[in-house]
N, C-alpha and C positions, 0 to 999 in steps of 0.2 A: 731443266736440271742444272744444278751448280756443280762444277767439277773441281772447285777449289782454286787457289791462287796458282796461276801458271806464268804470269808476267809481272815484272816489277820495272817501272820506268822512273828514271832519275832526271829531274830537270837540271840542266847544266848551263853555265854561262860561257865557259871556254871548252868547246867540244874537243879540240885537239889535246888539251891537257887532260881532260877527263878520259878520253879514249886511251891515252897512254897509261893512266893510273889503273883503269878497269881491266885493260889488257894484261897488266902485270898481276893484278889481284886474281883474275879469273884463269890466267895461264893459257889462254887460247886466243887466236885471232878472231875478230868479229866476223860473223856471217853476212852482216849488212853494214856498209860503211858509206853513208851518203851525208851531204851537208845538213840534212834535216833529221837524220836518225842514224845511230850506230847501235847494233845489237849483237848479242852473244847467245848461244844456246848452251845450256849446261843440263844434260839429261832432258827432263821434261820442262825445265824452267827457261824462260826467255828473260834476259836482262837487257834493258835498253837505256840509251841516253837521248834526251830530247832537248836540243838547244833552244827550242821555242816554248818549252814547258812553263817557264816563269811567266811569259807573256799570256799564256792561256789559263792562268790561275793556279798552276801547281806551286805549292809552297814547300814541298819535299817529295820524297819518293811516293809513288802511287802503286799499290798492289792491285792487279786486275784479276778478277774472278772469271774463269772460263764458264760461259753459260750457253745453253742451247737456244734460248729465246731471249734476246737482249731487250726487246720491247716489253715483254711481260716482266722480266727481272727488274728493269728500270722502273716500271710502274709500281711494282711491289715495294721497292725502296721509297719511292715518292709517297705512296700511300701510308708508309710507316713513319713518315716525318722527315725523310732526307730532303736536302735542298739540291736542285739540279745545278751542276757546274758546267758540264759539257753535254749537250744533246747528242744523240746517236750520230756518229760520223763514220763514213767509210774511209779507212786509212790506206786503202790500196788492195786491189784484188778481191774485193768483197768482204774483207775483214772489217768488222764493226766494233767501235768502242764508244763508251759513254762514261761519265763520272758524276758522282754526287758527293755531298758532305753530310756526315751524320750530325746530330745535335751538338756534338762536342768539337766540330770542325775537322774531323778526320775525313780524308778523301777515301772514297771507295770507287774503284774502277771496275767496269764490266767489259768483257771482250767476247765476241762471237765470231768464230771462224766461218769462212764462206762454205756453202754446201759443197760436198765432194761428189 
């Protein structure tokens, strides 16, 4: 099942500058502040900065759809003509992500939380 967009990740080149800007924009301190990721929670939305995003193929913000079965959701997108950009990857604690491009070059992210 798809639960909609719950996460948006921005690739950034200057993490400290971006962190200052997004902290002002969002009006709250980040819940995660590491050299590889800075993230904020706003209600049910997660906003993140990835200083390695450009290196991994991100050309702009990527919206991640929260899914129950990332393998099945990824295969559905590939079967529908999407191109794989990032295979399924554990980003910590069992949280899985993957991304594809649609025929127009738009990035689509998938995210599956670890079992509770």
